[in-house]
Every structure is written in structure tokens, then in C-alpha cells.
BAFI-3210 file (N, C-alpha, C; in Angstrom, 3 decimals, decimal comma, padded with zeros to 6 digits):
// residues 311
n [1|2|3|4|5|6|7|8|9|10|11|12|13|14|15|16|17|18|19|20|21|22|23|24|25|26|27|28|29|30|31|32|33|34|35|36|37|38|39|40|41|42|43|44|45|46|47|48|49|50|51|52|53|54|55|56|57|58|59|60|61|62|63|64|65|66|67|68|69|70|71|72|73|74|75|76|77|78|79|80|81|82|83|84|85|86|87|88|89|90|91|92|93|94|95|96|97|98|99|100|101|102|103|104|105|106|107|108|109|110|111|112|113|114|115|116|117|118|119|120|121|122|123|124|125|126|127|128|129|130|131|132|133|134|135|136|137|138|139|140|141|142|143|144|145|146|147|148|149|150|151|152|153|154|155|156|157|158|159|160|161|162|163|164|165|166|167|168|169|170|171|172|173|174|175|176|177|178|179|180|181|182|183|184|185|186|187|188|189|190|191|192|193|194|195|196|197|198|199|200|201|202|203|204|205|206|207|208|209|210|211|212|213|214|215|216|217|218|219|220|221|222|223|224|225|226|227|228|229|230|231|232|233|234|235|236|237|238|239|240|241|242|243|244|245|246|247|248|249|250|251|252|253|254|255|256|257|258|259|260|261|262|263|264|265|266|267|268|269|270|271|272|273|274|275|276|277|278|279|280|281|282|283|284|285|286|287|288|289|290|291|292|293|294|295|296|297|298|299|300|301|302|303|304|305|306|307|308|309|310|311]
n.u [124,516|121,138|119,074|116,788|113,674|111,949|113,633|115,177|113,209|112,430|114,811|115,075|112,800|113,416|115,597|114,399|112,798|114,627|115,893|113,977|112,860|110,470|107,538|104,884|101,254|099,932|098,836|095,411|093,151|091,862|091,885|089,975|087,728|088,662|087,601|085,605|086,758|089,362|090,254|090,169|092,141|094,446|094,460|095,019|097,563|099,068|101,413|101,145|101,865|103,802|107,284|108,880|108,043|105,874|107,180|105,630|102,049|101,095|100,112|098,874|098,447|096,726|096,694|094,876|094,224|093,861|094,494|095,301|096,268|094,377|095,107|093,952|094,553|094,503|092,358|093,015|095,527|094,800|093,354|095,422|096,976|095,165|095,080|097,704|097,743|096,180|097,908|098,675|100,740|100,332|097,853|095,425|094,344|092,241|092,052|091,208|091,357|093,092|093,622|094,381|097,048|098,113|100,136|099,035|097,182|098,769|100,186|098,885|099,679|102,050|103,214|102,915|101,274|101,410|099,298|099,534|099,177|098,704|099,180|098,080|099,042|099,380|100,607|101,301|100,957|099,550|098,300|097,761|096,055|093,882|093,010|092,097|089,415|088,168|086,067|086,179|088,629|091,158|093,207|095,840|095,720|095,191|097,560|099,343|098,386|098,805|101,594|102,069|101,062|102,755|105,231|104,616|104,322|106,920|108,352|107,194|108,208|110,997|111,163|111,143|109,282|107,532|107,464|105,904|105,819|103,882|104,248|102,747|102,749|105,029|104,624|103,355|104,185|105,471|106,906|108,342|111,424|112,398|110,702|111,273|113,946|113,630|112,093|113,646|113,409|111,760|109,061|109,541|108,911|107,416|108,122|106,217|103,977|105,208|106,742|108,851|111,886|113,010|115,775|117,423|119,373|121,234|121,356|121,669|120,581|118,309|115,754|115,064|114,730|112,506|112,561|114,446|116,923|116,432|115,251|112,470|109,751|107,448|104,516|104,594|104,899|107,807|109,396|110,884|113,003|113,745|115,469|116,245|116,905|119,150|121,165|121,170|120,520|119,952|119,309|119,501|117,211|115,741|116,238|115,734|116,243|117,787|118,205|116,003|114,009|112,103|113,580|113,390|112,854|115,129|116,948|116,173|116,648|119,336|122,762|122,691|122,093|118,926|116,968|114,104|113,020|113,623|115,150|115,532|117,057|115,563|116,272|115,457|113,732|112,239|112,110|110,409|110,338|108,443|108,128|106,884|103,419|101,842|099,942|097,364|098,038|100,671|100,645|099,765|101,391|103,341|105,870|106,052|104,095|105,138|107,427|106,353|105,200|107,500|108,819|107,022|107,209|109,799|109,649|108,101|109,824|110,248|111,436|114,648|117,396|120,215|120,357|122,010|123,303|123,945|125,361]
n.v [089,070|089,629|087,676|088,395|086,918|087,029|087,591|085,262|083,409|084,232|083,784|080,997|080,188|081,178|079,606|077,084|077,495|077,792|075,291|073,341|070,453|069,080|067,172|065,503|065,343|062,376|059,548|059,121|056,463|055,573|056,597|059,207|060,961|064,336|066,796|069,799|071,261|070,237|071,036|073,794|074,073|073,297|075,320|077,519|076,871|076,772|078,459|082,020|083,315|082,678|081,666|082,720|084,966|083,994|083,663|083,848|083,446|080,304|076,956|073,948|070,485|068,069|064,723|062,192|059,565|056,223|052,973|050,716|050,046|052,180|055,042|056,413|058,950|060,499|062,449|064,316|065,237|066,518|068,661|069,928|070,779|072,525|074,521|075,446|076,400|078,599|080,546|081,896|081,007|079,164|077,853|075,361|072,343|069,684|066,419|063,139|062,034|060,235|060,883|063,491|063,451|063,400|064,818|067,148|068,089|068,453|070,707|072,851|073,121|073,770|072,069|068,722|067,031|064,082|062,406|060,068|057,973|055,047|051,794|048,613|045,130|042,968|044,870|047,350|049,995|052,998|054,060|051,830|050,445|052,252|052,540|050,020|049,839|050,775|050,038|050,560|050,216|048,014|045,437|045,791|048,421|049,741|049,279|050,603|053,216|053,677|053,632|055,848|057,917|057,730|058,430|061,018|062,334|062,124|063,527|065,997|066,790|066,653|068,630|070,973|071,365|070,536|067,908|066,477|063,999|062,380|060,484|057,440|057,698|056,909|054,448|054,742|054,243|051,697|049,571|050,622|051,335|053,658|055,661|055,316|056,096|058,795|059,687|058,866|056,638|053,466|051,633|049,185|047,876|048,226|048,268|047,935|050,627|053,321|055,453|057,816|059,455|062,204|063,689|066,606|066,469|068,305|070,939|073,582|073,869|075,571|074,455|072,985|074,793|075,279|073,487|074,394|073,335|071,354|068,187|066,157|064,488|061,983|059,882|057,208|055,307|053,486|053,711|051,499|051,578|050,799|049,985|052,850|054,088|052,938|054,080|056,637|059,039|061,786|064,840|064,595|065,416|064,915|062,435|059,243|058,684|055,964|054,773|055,468|053,731|050,626|047,526|045,386|046,715|048,279|046,298|045,673|048,061|048,598|049,371|051,355|054,788|056,090|057,765|059,901|061,956|064,030|066,080|066,551|067,004|066,593|066,350|069,466|069,957|069,595|067,560|066,491|064,455|063,316|061,428|061,547|062,008|059,089|059,624|061,861|063,524|064,258|066,477|068,453|070,663|073,499|073,507|071,248|071,887|074,249|073,168|071,511|073,498|074,908|072,902|072,519|075,018|074,803|072,767|074,134|075,987|078,409|078,686|078,720|076,582|074,616|071,688|069,663|066,341|064,610|062,295]
n.w [132,089|131,404|129,424|126,860|126,769|124,573|122,456|122,442|121,795|119,227|117,883|118,075|116,658|114,153|113,549|113,393|111,197|109,143|109,036|108,752|107,255|104,922|105,538|104,198|104,735|106,356|104,435|103,439|104,332|102,104|098,727|097,638|095,367|094,421|096,656|097,088|099,105|099,103|096,561|096,929|098,852|097,438|095,532|097,139|098,052|095,759|093,565|093,211|090,946|087,955|088,075|086,090|083,451|080,792|077,488|075,264|074,781|076,111|075,299|076,568|076,228|077,991|078,683|080,179|079,976|080,898|080,166|081,328|084,578|086,586|088,059|091,040|091,669|089,466|088,866|090,816|090,051|087,704|088,770|090,124|087,934|086,766|088,723|088,598|086,009|086,383|087,182|084,980|083,476|081,488|079,213|079,641|078,118|078,487|077,363|076,343|073,898|071,682|069,085|068,997|069,148|066,675|064,017|062,878|064,789|067,080|066,478|067,536|070,133|072,798|074,554|075,867|078,457|080,187|082,173|084,396|082,524|082,223|080,770|079,371|079,457|076,553|074,976|076,101|075,269|074,756|072,505|070,833|072,569|072,827|070,183|069,654|070,076|067,855|065,250|062,609|061,530|060,313|061,839|061,020|060,141|062,517|063,962|062,308|062,540|065,272|065,332|063,754|065,395|067,608|066,431|065,646|068,099|069,122|067,206|067,524|070,043|069,505|067,626|069,033|071,038|074,191|076,719|079,478|081,920|084,278|087,148|086,851|084,109|082,910|081,890|079,530|076,758|077,097|075,994|073,956|072,747|071,625|072,651|075,371|075,415|074,824|077,001|079,145|080,692|081,304|082,815|085,362|087,896|091,177|094,643|097,743|098,733|100,691|103,213|101,813|101,524|099,762|098,141|096,885|093,985|093,031|094,873|094,091|091,622|089,502|089,030|091,251|093,199|094,741|096,854|098,592|099,216|101,016|102,378|101,270|102,422|101,742|101,213|099,044|095,958|095,503|092,673|090,287|087,654|084,143|081,029|079,232|081,574|082,786|081,340|082,209|080,822|081,260|083,130|086,429|089,076|091,494|094,011|095,566|099,029|099,847|102,288|103,731|103,152|103,612|104,806|102,944|100,536|100,331|099,703|097,114|095,782|096,086|095,180|093,256|092,380|092,922|091,046|090,878|089,500|086,694|084,092|080,540|077,325|074,101|070,949|069,712|071,703|075,046|077,997|080,913|083,650|086,385|089,127|091,752|092,329|093,739|095,551|096,725|098,856|098,559|096,998|098,575|099,236|099,139|098,095|096,401|094,519|093,445|092,329|090,333|088,672|087,905|086,476|084,361|083,163|082,312|080,283|078,502|077,569|078,765|081,316|081,525|081,909|083,061|081,357|080,706|080,368|083,344|085,237]
ca.u [123,549|119,855|118,660|115,385|112,976|111,379|114,740|115,519|112,135|112,518|116,004|114,770|111,836|114,130|116,412|113,520|112,329|115,707|116,343|112,865|112,515|109,014|106,888|103,495|100,303|099,812|097,822|094,113|093,004|091,374|091,903|088,633|087,786|088,945|086,453|085,706|087,716|090,716|090,570|090,434|093,437|095,483|094,448|095,679|098,975|099,727|102,019|100,244|102,308|104,934|108,608|109,291|106,914|105,889|107,678|104,425|100,985|101,413|098,989|099,308|097,489|096,844|096,017|094,747|093,630|094,543|093,879|095,726|095,956|093,845|095,467|092,869|095,038|094,392|091,586|093,723|096,573|094,119|093,062|096,714|097,340|094,249|095,523|098,954|097,388|095,585|098,979|098,891|101,924|099,895|096,436|095,362|093,260|092,165|091,386|091,697|091,254|094,465|093,787|095,017|098,493|098,632|100,970|098,222|096,571|099,801|100,676|098,181|100,142|103,477|103,679|101,967|101,455|100,822|098,879|099,297|098,642|099,142|098,687|097,926|099,757|100,821|101,166|101,840|100,985|098,259|097,678|097,212|094,921|092,746|092,539|091,495|087,959|087,645|085,624|086,327|090,005|091,666|094,292|097,032|095,527|095,313|098,977|099,977|097,960|099,510|102,974|102,028|100,862|103,992|106,242|104,206|104,643|108,363|108,781|106,686|109,199|112,286|111,088|111,281|108,197|107,811|106,737|105,984|105,171|103,625|104,121|102,511|102,865|106,223|104,150|102,613|104,637|106,510|107,717|109,009|112,765|112,544|110,043|112,031|115,128|113,208|111,639|114,711|113,162|110,478|108,701|109,776|108,088|107,614|107,789|105,005|103,943|105,813|107,317|110,075|112,542|113,650|116,799|117,791|120,680|122,062|120,506|121,820|119,923|117,106|114,485|114,736|114,767|111,338|112,845|115,349|118,044|116,018|114,626|111,008|109,301|106,036|104,116|104,542|105,415|109,203|109,490|112,113|112,962|114,688|115,802|117,116|117,293|120,509|122,092|121,105|120,678|119,156|119,830|118,686|116,807|115,390|116,547|115,296|117,202|117,562|118,212|114,700|113,067|112,135|114,731|113,179|112,990|116,545|117,608|115,829|117,170|120,757|123,722|122,523|121,348|117,568|116,372|112,652|112,609|114,740|114,861|116,466|116,799|115,294|116,347|115,354|112,707|112,565|111,327|110,420|109,642|108,295|107,435|105,929|103,186|100,673|099,022|096,947|098,670|101,973|100,424|099,372|102,700|103,742|107,117|105,799|103,335|106,080|108,301|105,587|105,078|108,820|109,075|106,183|107,793|110,999|109,313|107,539|110,920|110,285|112,411|115,870|118,325|121,174|119,750|123,016|123,323|124,847|125,061]
ca.v [089,841|088,948|087,479|088,689|085,695|087,216|087,461|083,843|082,716|084,557|083,127|079,577|080,024|081,399|078,418|076,011|077,816|077,571|073,903|072,402|069,727|068,929|065,866|065,745|064,651|060,924|059,231|058,627|055,012|055,350|057,791|059,581|062,063|065,632|067,550|071,252|071,734|069,867|071,913|075,126|074,002|073,306|076,659|078,423|076,505|076,937|079,781|083,058|083,667|081,857|082,182|083,563|085,304|083,284|084,469|084,009|082,616|078,883|076,024|072,617|069,389|067,100|063,446|061,434|058,275|055,032|051,748|049,664|050,455|053,542|055,694|057,215|060,315|061,202|063,707|065,274|065,842|067,452|069,869|070,586|071,452|073,661|075,580|075,998|077,176|079,858|081,525|082,582|080,454|078,399|077,506|073,912|071,633|068,286|065,548|061,760|061,610|060,015|061,469|064,794|063,260|063,432|065,996|068,326|068,578|068,868|072,027|073,858|073,084|073,975|070,935|067,667|066,461|062,757|062,262|058,679|057,284|053,649|050,928|047,221|044,093|042,836|045,933|048,453|051,086|053,672|054,238|050,531|050,144|053,125|052,266|048,684|049,989|051,271|048,968|050,982|049,977|046,647|045,312|046,405|049,873|050,205|049,280|051,661|054,487|053,787|053,985|057,226|058,812|057,730|059,208|062,427|062,862|062,240|064,623|067,203|067,171|066,874|069,868|072,147|071,484|069,951|066,747|066,197|062,735|062,336|059,215|056,249|057,967|056,234|053,208|055,199|053,407|051,047|048,637|051,364|051,778|055,047|056,520|055,205|056,935|060,188|059,983|058,608|055,401|052,765|051,095|047,772|047,431|049,024|047,642|048,466|052,042|053,589|056,783|057,966|060,756|062,644|064,718|067,257|066,011|069,512|071,956|074,894|073,910|076,405|073,722|072,446|075,916|075,214|072,656|075,168|072,515|070,463|066,939|066,140|063,145|061,765|058,487|057,018|054,051|053,625|053,158|050,861|051,800|050,037|050,485|054,022|054,532|052,499|054,999|057,933|060,027|062,935|065,663|064,210|066,496|064,363|061,019|058,615|058,313|054,524|054,393|055,775|052,699|049,438|046,660|044,625|047,624|048,632|045,206|045,788|049,304|048,792|049,312|052,409|055,970|055,912|059,055|059,864|063,081|064,552|066,790|066,187|067,481|065,629|067,214|070,864|070,053|069,376|066,525|066,533|063,333|063,466|060,280|061,952|061,018|058,221|060,062|063,271|064,291|064,779|067,766|069,430|071,203|074,628|073,181|070,340|072,615|075,135|072,304|071,146|074,656|075,188|071,877|072,816|076,174|074,324|072,094|075,141|076,792|079,711|078,639|078,199|076,095|073,612|070,368|068,741|065,043|064,545|061,007]
ca.w [131,304|131,295|128,042|126,585|126,333|123,251|121,503|122,370|121,087|117,812|117,351|117,936|115,575|112,899|113,318|112,946|109,850|108,187|108,954|108,709|106,037|104,830|105,489|103,829|105,608|106,199|103,430|103,885|104,168|100,744|097,879|097,185|094,406|095,046|097,151|096,925|100,114|098,655|095,434|097,484|099,529|096,407|094,938|098,083|098,166|094,469|093,373|092,718|089,601|087,548|088,441|084,956|082,587|079,502|076,370|074,445|075,370|075,995|075,345|076,995|076,108|079,074|078,450|081,427|079,643|081,410|079,657|082,252|085,951|086,645|089,315|091,602|091,846|088,179|088,947|091,674|089,227|086,799|089,550|090,341|086,691|086,608|089,646|088,083|084,821|086,844|087,373|083,719|082,802|080,325|079,083|079,644|077,447|078,909|076,395|076,279|072,504|071,207|067,756|069,154|069,086|065,309|063,774|062,599|066,034|068,022|066,106|068,327|071,513|073,090|075,353|076,228|079,792|080,344|083,568|084,811|081,345|082,313|079,712|079,787|078,706|076,302|074,126|076,899|074,301|074,888|071,192|070,430|073,454|072,517|068,817|069,607|070,141|066,580|064,349|061,216|061,116|060,423|062,804|060,425|060,125|063,899|064,313|061,529|063,128|066,550|065,014|063,255|066,535|068,403|065,717|065,663|069,428|069,255|066,328|068,192|071,053|068,855|066,860|069,897|072,012|075,487|077,222|080,910|082,261|085,716|087,857|086,046|082,676|082,396|081,254|078,351|075,627|077,897|075,202|072,884|073,120|071,197|073,629|076,622|075,268|074,905|078,358|080,103|081,434|081,228|084,129|085,615|089,020|092,384|095,921|098,368|099,084|101,991|103,350|101,026|101,628|098,526|098,254|095,634|093,515|093,006|095,504|093,458|090,317|089,619|088,991|092,576|094,139|095,628|098,031|099,450|099,625|102,103|101,971|101,149|102,754|101,436|101,075|097,602|095,418|095,070|091,320|089,814|086,210|083,322|079,692|079,152|082,909|083,077|080,675|082,901|079,750|081,677|084,227|087,583|089,971|092,802|094,179|096,813|100,062|099,972|103,705|104,324|102,744|104,458|104,533|101,729|099,404|100,244|098,998|095,692|095,230|096,384|094,088|092,267|092,812|092,432|090,722|090,691|088,672|085,914|082,851|079,490|075,979|073,034|069,787|070,117|072,731|076,454|078,667|082,381|084,286|087,831|089,702|092,795|093,338|093,709|096,607|096,704|099,935|098,116|096,353|099,591|099,551|098,306|097,418|095,286|093,506|092,771|091,535|089,140|087,791|087,343|085,463|083,204|082,475|081,614|079,021|077,606|077,062|079,427|082,395|080,916|082,926|082,602|081,220|080,198|081,051|084,495|085,861]
c.u [122,269|119,444|117,172|114,694|112,409|112,449|115,121|114,483|112,178|113,694|115,736|113,802|112,512|114,970|115,580|113,059|113,386|115,969|115,225|112,699|111,008|108,601|105,408|102,550|100,277|098,692|096,511|094,033|092,571|091,427|090,494|088,748|088,025|087,671|086,653|086,731|089,148|091,149|090,933|091,794|094,576|095,593|095,189|097,179|099,754|100,344|101,009|100,593|103,507|106,267|109,166|108,076|106,999|106,370|106,549|103,321|101,236|100,154|099,510|098,164|097,755|096,020|096,038|094,108|094,481|093,798|094,277|095,306|095,513|094,145|094,314|093,271|094,917|093,562|092,245|094,814|095,953|093,802|094,339|097,104|096,433|094,673|096,808|098,707|096,810|096,636|099,210|100,087|101,553|098,385|096,350|094,132|093,323|091,426|092,036|091,549|092,662|094,690|094,404|096,540|098,999|099,300|100,148|097,641|097,617|100,356|100,053|098,725|101,649|104,058|102,536|102,304|100,700|100,559|098,539|098,652|099,167|098,467|098,665|098,778|098,836|101,431|101,877|101,999|099,615|097,558|097,044|095,974|093,686|092,154|091,876|089,970|087,346|087,332|085,841|087,744|090,355|092,783|095,548|096,923|095,657|096,780|099,716|099,643|098,673|100,954|103,060|101,920|102,111|105,058|105,903|104,546|106,145|108,912|108,343|107,713|110,532|112,321|111,141|110,194|108,535|106,947|106,988|105,225|105,082|103,445|103,939|102,579|104,118|105,840|103,441|102,913|105,786|107,401|108,476|110,374|112,978|111,914|110,791|113,280|114,777|112,842|112,751|114,544|111,909|110,271|109,009|108,856|108,183|107,293|106,579|105,131|104,489|106,289|108,663|110,623|113,283|114,658|117,038|119,195|121,679|121,228|120,587|121,103|118,598|115,791|114,131|114,768|113,629|111,629|113,861|116,515|117,718|115,342|113,105|110,557|107,807|105,791|103,900|104,982|106,874|109,419|110,886|112,040|113,939|114,919|116,688|117,610|118,728|121,546|122,189|121,314|119,860|119,909|118,978|118,412|116,521|115,763|116,050|116,478|116,946|117,471|116,877|113,669|113,130|113,228|114,584|113,384|114,437|117,316|117,371|116,569|118,684|121,606|123,594|121,862|119,972|116,892|114,870|112,140|113,833|114,228|115,866|116,069|116,410|115,225|116,381|114,375|113,190|111,583|111,503|109,652|109,610|107,477|106,497|104,688|101,915|099,573|098,632|097,682|100,011|101,840|099,972|100,627|103,026|104,977|106,865|105,034|104,232|107,005|107,612|105,515|106,419|109,163|108,269|106,763|109,096|110,624|108,710|108,617|111,038|111,294|113,657|116,849|119,245|120,480|120,718|123,002|124,364|124,498|125,450]
c.v [089,023|088,862|087,715|087,429|085,814|087,035|086,004|083,082|082,965|083,867|081,641|079,334|080,198|080,201|077,264|076,249|077,495|076,092|072,898|071,774|069,504|067,466|066,113|065,014|063,141|060,608|058,770|057,125|054,668|056,658|058,040|060,732|063,395|066,372|069,037|071,814|071,426|070,771|073,316|075,152|074,062|074,687|077,655|078,144|076,753|078,332|080,778|083,462|082,799|082,500|083,086|083,812|084,518|084,211|084,794|083,227|081,136|078,024|074,610|071,623|068,390|065,867|062,652|060,066|057,138|053,806|050,536|050,043|051,908|054,151|056,583|058,665|061,126|062,487|064,756|065,989|066,840|068,756|070,647|071,388|072,650|074,831|076,235|076,825|078,539|080,931|082,356|082,061|079,702|078,227|075,989|073,397|070,181|067,486|064,170|061,175|061,467|060,591|062,867|064,683|063,219|064,782|067,262|068,930|069,109|070,252|073,132|073,981|073,306|072,830|069,958|067,199|065,139|062,513|060,806|057,843|055,842|052,804|049,477|046,292|043,516|044,025|047,005|049,698|051,752|053,822|052,939|050,198|050,960|052,818|050,893|048,753|050,440|050,118|049,308|050,752|048,497|046,628|045,992|047,927|050,466|050,299|050,399|053,037|054,718|054,216|055,433|058,219|058,880|058,596|060,694|063,069|063,079|063,364|065,979|067,705|067,512|068,193|071,125|072,320|070,695|068,755|066,619|064,901|062,628|060,902|058,041|056,465|057,358|054,958|053,497|054,361|052,547|050,091|049,318|051,841|053,239|056,000|056,489|056,068|058,413|060,562|059,825|057,317|054,724|052,087|049,601|047,252|048,468|048,176|048,344|049,954|052,236|055,040|056,811|059,377|061,042|063,736|065,349|066,802|067,158|070,654|073,329|074,990|074,668|075,639|073,079|073,545|075,859|074,454|073,286|074,334|071,500|069,211|067,074|064,711|063,019|060,263|058,218|055,603|054,272|052,932|052,608|050,887|050,895|050,733|051,725|054,479|054,124|053,435|056,329|059,071|061,287|063,745|065,354|065,394|066,003|062,891|060,524|058,432|056,843|054,096|054,670|054,685|051,494|048,485|045,891|045,496|048,074|047,554|045,261|046,955|049,468|048,754|050,399|053,613|055,891|057,264|058,893|061,027|063,655|065,378|066,326|066,845|066,308|066,431|068,656|071,052|069,634|068,387|066,662|065,318|063,554|062,294|060,657|062,591|060,226|058,741|061,531|064,121|064,893|066,163|068,843|070,103|072,347|074,277|072,274|071,036|073,581|074,345|071,889|072,316|074,979|074,180|072,109|073,999|075,802|073,677|073,061|076,044|078,160|079,766|077,941|077,785|075,041|072,253|069,370|067,446|065,070|063,295|060,996]
c.w [131,156|129,830|127,892|126,070|124,929|122,183|121,308|121,556|119,591|117,150|117,107|116,790|114,221|112,540|112,815|111,520|108,803|107,965|108,711|107,329|106,041|104,813|105,237|104,778|105,340|105,207|104,067|103,619|102,744|099,973|097,355|096,198|095,102|095,420|096,874|097,897|099,681|097,510|095,938|098,174|098,525|095,764|095,824|098,181|096,884|094,354|092,816|091,296|089,233|087,937|087,340|084,078|081,284|078,390|075,403|075,136|075,082|076,112|075,622|076,839|077,216|078,727|079,744|081,205|080,192|080,912|080,501|083,658|085,970|088,015|089,802|091,832|090,549|088,288|089,835|090,876|088,247|087,529|089,850|089,102|086,416|087,492|089,153|086,822|085,201|087,123|086,113|082,943|081,528|080,361|078,940|078,905|077,888|077,845|076,416|074,879|071,931|069,819|067,819|069,149|067,643|065,056|063,575|063,867|067,008|067,712|066,947|069,748|071,616|073,904|075,577|077,632|079,845|081,827|083,868|083,710|081,298|081,237|080,180|078,929|077,639|075,573|074,944|076,028|074,307|073,553|070,695|071,256|073,065|071,145|068,687|069,592|068,814|065,641|062,877|060,682|061,239|061,460|062,286|060,417|061,534|064,312|063,575|062,106|064,463|066,327|064,534|064,409|067,409|067,741|065,726|067,010|069,572|068,383|066,887|069,204|070,394|068,094|067,701|070,929|073,292|075,825|078,715|081,173|083,782|086,192|086,890|084,551|082,075|081,645|079,925|077,100|076,149|077,111|074,074|073,354|072,743|072,209|074,956|076,573|075,390|076,333|079,384|080,868|080,926|082,578|084,220|086,712|090,135|093,606|096,546|098,669|100,500|102,041|102,637|101,236|100,331|098,830|096,891|095,248|093,510|093,569|094,848|092,116|090,431|089,616|090,320|093,637|095,146|096,913|098,979|099,987|100,700|101,548|101,967|101,379|102,491|101,263|099,586|097,246|095,003|093,730|091,012|088,289|085,472|081,984|079,780|080,525|083,258|082,443|081,415|081,887|080,021|082,729|085,456|088,502|091,388|092,859|095,530|097,748|100,360|101,433|104,380|104,032|103,669|103,966|103,219|100,497|099,238|099,484|097,502|095,057|095,367|095,103|093,050|092,930|092,158|092,254|090,481|089,846|087,969|084,740|081,802|078,176|075,085|071,757|070,240|071,280|074,102|077,088|080,175|082,885|085,787|088,371|090,845|092,192|093,064|094,630|096,478|097,729|099,518|097,475|097,333|100,134|098,606|097,488|096,205|094,167|092,740|091,861|090,234|088,160|087,136|086,242|084,200|082,426|081,781|080,280|078,013|077,011|077,700|080,566|081,857|082,013|082,309|082,557|080,577|081,015|082,176|085,272|087,331]
res [m|t|k|n|p|l|t|i|g|l|f|l|c|a|g|l|f|v|s|a|a|e|k|t|p|a|p|a|a|k|i|t|p|p|t|a|a|w|k|a|k|i|s|q|l|a|p|a|k|p|r|v|a|p|k|v|p|r|k|v|l|v|c|s|l|a|t|g|y|c|h|q|v|i|p|h|v|k|e|v|l|n|s|l|a|a|t|g|a|f|e|v|t|h|s|d|d|v|n|l|f|d|a|a|s|l|k|d|f|d|a|v|i|l|n|n|t|c|t|k|n|p|a|r|n|l|f|i|d|a|l|a|k|r|d|d|l|t|k|e|q|k|l|a|r|a|d|e|l|e|k|a|l|m|q|f|v|a|g|g|k|g|l|m|a|v|h|g|a|v|v|f|l|n|n|s|q|d|f|s|n|m|l|g|a|s|f|l|k|h|p|k|k|q|w|i|t|l|n|t|v|d|p|a|h|p|l|v|a|a|f|k|g|e|s|f|t|h|f|d|e|p|y|y|f|n|k|a|y|e|q|k|n|f|r|p|l|l|e|m|d|i|s|s|l|d|a|k|t|q|g|v|m|k|g|d|r|r|y|v|s|w|i|k|k|h|g|k|g|r|v|f|y|v|s|p|s|h|q|p|e|s|y|e|s|k|r|m|l|q|y|y|l|d|g|i|q|y|v|l|g|d|l|v|c|d|d|a|v|k|k]
***
């Protein structure tokens, strides 16, 4: 029987479509501010609408203040969040004023997103770093205010609201055991940037539906976490394929599953940590953009899913 070439071609294409894992574009030699063309690309790749309709209008506060290492991807993440907000899932407010973390101001929001809010030694505390510039407060008053803001944020989440931390935001309050317990980790170090393959921990979990059960390879920093991370007090979503890393990094990472993204409950609220990514190219992906939106809808309380601890 003669086989129809068109039928064969369609069959092969369908097979490739089903099995194709994703690899993002190679990183540019230097990270530059987002161009109009890059913003347009992200807008086109972003979901047209949220996976689930918001139960009520949602407001999200995004803080992108970095007092330590300043990630050059910060403005790209802001554009990503703007594109995701355009779906109607939430309204976004960008502000680097730490005073918005007090209890009275947080009442206006349903979730806080920390965008690469890295801090500096020795405090490793964004509130202490930011308040250091205030001449109207004594040292004791600054420390007391920093403690007040930290407690307000934690009570905000525990009371039923949401927190999302992106990449370097794990360093936000890096010396606070309470914050580390809420987030699920604090930062220790990272080996050199390299190609990293990520796998879904549970392909059937609704928050990783965007990846279709397939791996995702991108260029990033392989983060090494400590403190609460050893407890694995979260529901893991994405993990590094250790075998995809260079030999030196494999030696550092061996002996444990290395998760890079997870969700968890904190009191009545919800937390989403996502390490990907240090690079703008990681966001040039429909899957990653959908994953971000799904995670945001989880912390907002609209996308309900299993967030029980699973080590």
C-alpha cells in the first residue's frame, strides 16, 4: 500500500509537537533594559486571559527595591507583571517605598510581589537598609520600625493574603528565621550561570500545567538555599535536573533534590517562590509566563490547588 507523504508529514509533526521540550533563547552577552520590541514580544506571548476568573477585583503591590546586588532583569520582570496584569487577573501597583509594608497600607492589597529585592551585608534586611537613609530616626527607632514592617508583612500573609518572591527576592530578609520559614528558604550561594534543565515534580499538579509534563531548559543561576529549605516545608513544583549541570556544580548540589520553585501555606495565606530567572530570555516563553500568572492567581486565592507539604 502506498503511503501518503502528506499523512506521514502530519504524523511526524504531531509527534514532534507532543514530545518537544522547551529551551529558551541563548542569553545575550549583556543584559540591557527592555526595549519596545521586547515588551511587545512579552505582551504577545503572555496569556490573553487568566486560567480562572478572579473572585473579586485583586490588587497587587510590587516592590523592586534592591539595596544589595541589583539584578539587571528587574525592569524586565516589572514588564512581565504588567503584561500579566493586562489579563484582568489583578491590578498592579509598583512602589519601592518600604512604608507601604506597614499594616495600614497593606490593607489595600491582596498580595505582595517581591521582585529581586536583594539586600546587602551585614543586615541582609531590606527594611533596615532602606530606613538607614532616614535622618529623622535614631538607630533604635530604625531597628524598631524595621521589625514592625517585617511583622506587618508576615501578619498580612498569615491573615489570608499572598506573597510571591521572584529569584533574588529570597535575600529580602535573609537573616530572619521567621521570614525564611514563611518563604521556605533563605539564600546561601550560587555557582556560575549555566544552562539548567527544570523538571516538574508532579506533572499532574495544576500549577505546572503550563509545562505540559515536559522539561524546561534555560540559562540561569543555580541557587543553593539554606535554613528552612532543609525542612522542605513547602509543596515543590519545579526542580533542577542535577545531571544537566557542569561537573563542579553537580558536586555542590549532590545529595539532595534541588527545588527552584514551590508553594506553601502560611497561616490562612499563601506563598509562591520562583527562582527562574536571572535572565530576560527565560521570560520569552508562553509556558513560563503562564506559570507566573498561575502562581500569582494561587497567592491571590483564585486558583485553588493542593498546597500540602510534600517532600
